C-alpha positions in Angstrom: -59.0 25.1 -39.1 -56.9 23.3 -36.3 -53.3 23.4 -36.5 -53.1 19.6 -36.2 -55.0 19.5 -39.5 -52.8 22.1 -41.1 -49.8 20.0 -40.2 -51.5 16.9 -41.6 -52.3 18.5 -45.0 -48.7 19.9 -45.3 -47.2 16.7 -44.7 -49.7 15.1 -47.5 -49.1 17.8 -49.8 -44.9 17.5 -49.4 -45.5 13.9 -49.9 -48.2 12.9 -52.1 -46.7 9.9 -54.3 -47.9 7.4 -51.4 -47.8 4.4 -53.6 -43.8 4.9 -54.0 -43.8 3.3 -50.5 -44.8 0.3 -51.6 -42.9 0.3 -54.8 -39.6 1.4 -53.2 -38.8 3.8 -55.7 -38.3 7.8 -55.6 -40.2 10.3 -57.6 -37.7 12.3 -59.7 -40.0 14.5 -61.5 -39.9 18.2 -62.4 -41.3 19.2 -59.0 -38.0 18.1 -57.2 -36.6 21.1 -58.5 -38.5 23.0 -56.0 -37.9 23.1 -52.3 -40.8 22.4 -50.0 -40.5 24.8 -46.8 -39.7 22.2 -44.0 -37.5 19.1 -43.3 -38.5 16.4 -45.7 -36.0 14.7 -47.3 -35.6 14.3 -51.1 -35.0 10.6 -50.8 -38.8 10.1 -49.0 -40.4 7.8 -52.0 -43.5 10.0 -51.4 -41.7 13.4 -51.5 -42.8 15.8 -54.3 -40.1 18.4 -53.5 -36.5 18.8 -52.0 -35.6 19.5 -48.6 -34.0 23.3 -48.4 -31.4 21.8 -46.5 -30.5 19.2 -48.5 -30.4 21.2 -51.4 -28.5 23.9 -49.9 -25.5 21.5 -49.0 -25.8 19.9 -52.6 -25.5 22.9 -54.5 -22.8 24.2 -52.0 -20.2 21.6 -53.0 -21.1 21.3 -56.3 -20.0 22.8 -59.6 -23.5 24.4 -60.1 -22.8 26.5 -57.3 -24.7 29.2 -58.5 -27.8 26.9 -57.7 -27.3 27.6 -54.3 -28.4 31.3 -54.7 -31.6 30.1 -55.8 -32.1 27.8 -52.9 -31.0 30.6 -50.6 -33.3 32.9 -52.1 -36.1 30.7 -51.6 -35.2 30.2 -47.9 -34.8 33.8 -47.3 -38.2 34.7 -48.9 -40.1 31.8 -46.7 -38.3 33.0 -43.6 -39.5 36.6 -44.3 -42.9 35.7 -45.0 -43.5 33.2 -42.3 -40.3 33.0 -39.9 -40.7 29.7 -37.7 -44.4 29.3 -38.6 -42.8 26.8 -40.8 -41.9 24.9 -38.0 -45.4 24.9 -36.1 -47.6 24.5 -39.1 -45.7 22.9 -42.1 -42.7 20.9 -41.1 -43.5 17.1 -41.4 -41.0 16.1 -38.8 -41.8 19.0 -36.3 -45.4 16.9 -36.5 -43.9 13.7 -36.1 -42.1 14.8 -32.9 -45.3 16.2 -31.7 -47.2 13.0 -32.1 -44.3 11.1 -30.1 -44.9 13.7 -27.4 -48.7 12.6 -27.0 -47.7 9.2 -26.1 -48.7 8.5 -22.4 -45.6 9.3 -20.2 -44.0 11.5 -17.8 -43.4 14.7 -19.2 -40.3 16.9 -18.4 -39.7 20.7 -18.9 -36.5 21.8 -21.1 -36.2 25.4 -19.5 -33.2 24.4 -17.5 -31.8 23.3 -20.9 -32.3 26.5 -23.0 -28.7 26.7 -23.5 -28.9 23.5 -25.8 -30.8 25.9 -28.1 -27.5 27.2 -29.6 -26.5 23.8 -30.8 -28.7 23.9 -34.0 -26.5 27.3 -34.8 -23.5 25.2 -34.3 -24.9 22.7 -36.6 -26.1 25.0 -39.3 -22.7 26.7 -39.6 -20.4 23.7 -39.1 -22.2 20.9 -41.1 -24.6 22.7 -43.6 -22.5 25.2 -44.7 -18.8 25.0 -44.0 -18.6 21.2 -44.3 -20.3 20.9 -47.8 -17.6 23.8 -48.7 -14.4 22.3 -47.6 -14.9 18.5 -47.4 -14.6 16.9 -50.6 -16.0 13.3 -51.2 -14.6 10.7 -53.4 -15.9 12.1 -56.7 -14.6 15.8 -55.8 -17.8 17.0 -54.8 -18.6 18.7 -51.6 -19.8 16.1 -49.0 -23.4 16.7 -47.7 -22.4 16.0 -44.4 -25.7 16.8 -42.4 -28.0 14.9 -44.5 -25.2 12.1 -45.1 -24.2 11.7 -41.2 -26.7 13.4 -38.9 -30.3 14.1 -40.2 -33.0 12.0 -38.6 -35.6 12.9 -40.7 -33.7 11.2 -43.7 -33.3 7.9 -42.3 -37.1 8.1 -41.1 -38.5 9.1 -44.4 -36.1 7.6 -47.0 -33.4 5.2 -45.3 -35.7 2.9 -43.5 -38.6 2.7 -46.2 -36.2 2.1 -49.0 -34.5 -0.5 -47.2 -38.0 -2.2 -46.2 -39.3 -2.1 -49.8 -35.8 -2.9 -51.4 -34.0 -6.1 -51.0 -30.8 -4.7 -52.9 -30.6 -1.6 -50.6 -31.1 -3.8 -47.5 -28.1 -6.0 -48.8 -25.7 -3.0 -49.0 -26.9 -1.5 -45.5 -23.7 -0.5 -43.1 -22.7 1.1 -40.3 -24.0 4.3 -41.4 -27.3 3.1 -41.6 -26.9 1.7 -38.4 -25.8 4.7 -36.8 -28.2 7.0 -38.2 -30.8 4.7 -37.0 -29.4 4.6 -33.5 -29.6 8.4 -33.8 -33.4 8.4 -34.8 -34.3 5.9 -32.0 -32.3 8.7 -29.5 -34.7 11.3 -30.9 -37.8 9.1 -30.8 -37.0 8.5 -27.3 -36.6 12.1 -26.1 -39.4 13.6 -28.0 -41.9 11.1 -26.0 -40.5 12.7 -22.6 -39.2 16.2 -24.1 -41.2 18.7 -26.8 -39.8 18.7 -30.0 -36.4 18.1 -28.7 -34.8 17.9 -32.4 -36.5 21.4 -33.2 -35.3 23.2 -30.1 -31.7 21.8 -29.9 -30.5 20.3 -33.3 -32.6 21.6 -36.4 -30.4 23.6 -38.7 -33.6 24.8 -40.6 -35.1 26.2 -37.5 -31.9 27.8 -36.9 -32.1 29.4 -40.5 -35.8 30.6 -39.7 -35.1 31.6 -36.3 -33.8 35.0 -37.0 -36.5 35.8 -39.3 -39.2 35.8 -36.3 -38.0 39.6 -35.7 -39.0 40.6 -39.2 -41.2 38.5 -40.8 -44.8 39.2 -42.0 -46.5 36.4 -39.4 -45.8 38.3 -35.8 -46.8 37.8 -32.5 -48.2 41.1 -30.9 -48.9 41.9 -27.0 -51.2 44.8 -26.1 -49.3 46.2 -23.3 -52.8 48.0 -22.0 -54.4 44.7 -21.6 -51.2 42.6 -20.6 -51.1 42.1 -16.7 -48.1 40.1 -16.8 -49.3 37.2 -14.8 -47.0 34.7 -16.7 -49.9 32.4 -18.2 -48.6 32.6 -21.7 -44.9 31.8 -20.3 -46.1 28.7 -18.4 -48.3 27.6 -21.1 -45.3 27.9 -23.9 -43.7 24.6 -24.8 -41.1 26.2 -26.5 -39.7 28.0 -23.2 -40.6 31.5 -24.7 -41.9 34.2 -22.5 -44.3 36.0 -24.9 -45.2 38.8 -22.8 -41.7 39.7 -22.7 -40.3 38.6 -26.0 -43.3 37.8 -28.4 -41.2 37.4 -31.6 -38.7 35.4 -29.8 -36.4 32.9 -32.0 -37.5 29.8 -30.7 -41.4 30.6 -30.7 -43.0 28.4 -33.5 -46.3 30.7 -33.5 -48.3 27.6 -32.1 -50.8 30.1 -31.0 -51.3 28.4 -27.5 -50.2 31.7 -25.5 -52.8 33.7 -27.8 -55.8 31.2 -26.5 -54.6 31.0 -23.0 -54.3 34.5 -22.3 -56.9 35.6 -19.7 -56.8 39.2 -20.7 -56.6 38.5 -24.9 -53.6 40.8 -24.7 -51.8 38.5 -27.5 -52.7 38.2 -31.0 -51.0 36.9 -34.1 -51.1 38.6 -37.2 -51.3 37.1 -40.5 -50.1 38.2 -43.8 -52.7 39.1 -46.7 -55.8 38.7 -44.3 -59.1 39.6 -45.3 -60.0 43.2 -44.8 -63.4 42.9 -43.5 -62.1 40.6 -40.8 -59.4 43.2 -39.7 -62.2 45.9 -39.3 -64.3 43.7 -37.1 -61.3 43.4 -34.9 -60.4 47.0 -34.6 -64.0 47.3 -34.0 -63.8 45.1 -31.0 -60.7 46.7 -29.7 -62.1 50.1 -29.4 -65.4 49.0 -27.7 -64.2 46.7 -25.1 -62.0 46.9 -21.7 -59.2 44.4 -21.7 -58.7 44.4 -18.1 -61.9 43.2 -17.4 -61.6 40.1 -19.3 -63.5 41.4 -22.5 -62.0 40.7 -26.1 -59.2 43.0 -27.0 -57.2 43.3 -30.2 -53.8 44.7 -30.9 -55.0 47.8 -32.9 -53.3 46.6 -36.1 -55.1 46.2 -38.9 -53.4 42.6 -39.5 -54.0 41.1 -36.0 -56.6 38.7 -35.0 -57.2 36.3 -32.0 -57.2 32.5 -32.3 -60.4 30.9 -31.2 
């Protein structure tokens, strides 16, 4: 199954209550106690679960502080299992940016803007963790600063649809709605010209998952015997990762482009819980092929596969 289809299915799985868009209502059932892996707003009418960033902020600044341990535990489990696979396959807002990038226009590289990738860590620390713990709103609860003032997914998935469907909400719109809409429009514009700008520079959820790339069960592998350091993987990568040097870089979203374009098939991607028969076939392919001749090569691990 192609990555595009997985992204579509993931978006639909996170937002199954499509009819709520027309009713202008939010699903508030038992599923909302669960966190989805990607950035998907709680206030989206179709959303079945909660956004992990929103849930973490809401619990950090509330009397139910202990619930934050549950949310944090879920996020750590997802990170340890998948790392930034979530960003590449399961995040609706990441997919939205990829669709915008398909709009015909001149495209620009972000390689010279790599320093901006550190911004998302500042946002995670300052606006997702510190602000809810230290800034109290009018009712004495911690202010969910990122969701309230900065999150573009919230205004796209929740604010705008609810305002369109509900006249009462439209009548109460103010400067905050206008400001967040302008922020969303800015990111939409950037996404047309730059690949996933919010994911690279601003997303606190990506910042949380990023360090797990080094230890997650889903990993990228480079066969040193097959790699010729030709740089094809680096030129292909839209996340500005040099896969042949740092295959498990924090910015890698496991999209698989480097795996598909490697001329010697030196790069492979491991998946947890892979079928045992499939792995044996891959080991057989590696042992009976010459990587530098352009033939198929595995990575020598019982969990590594080549993408078609």
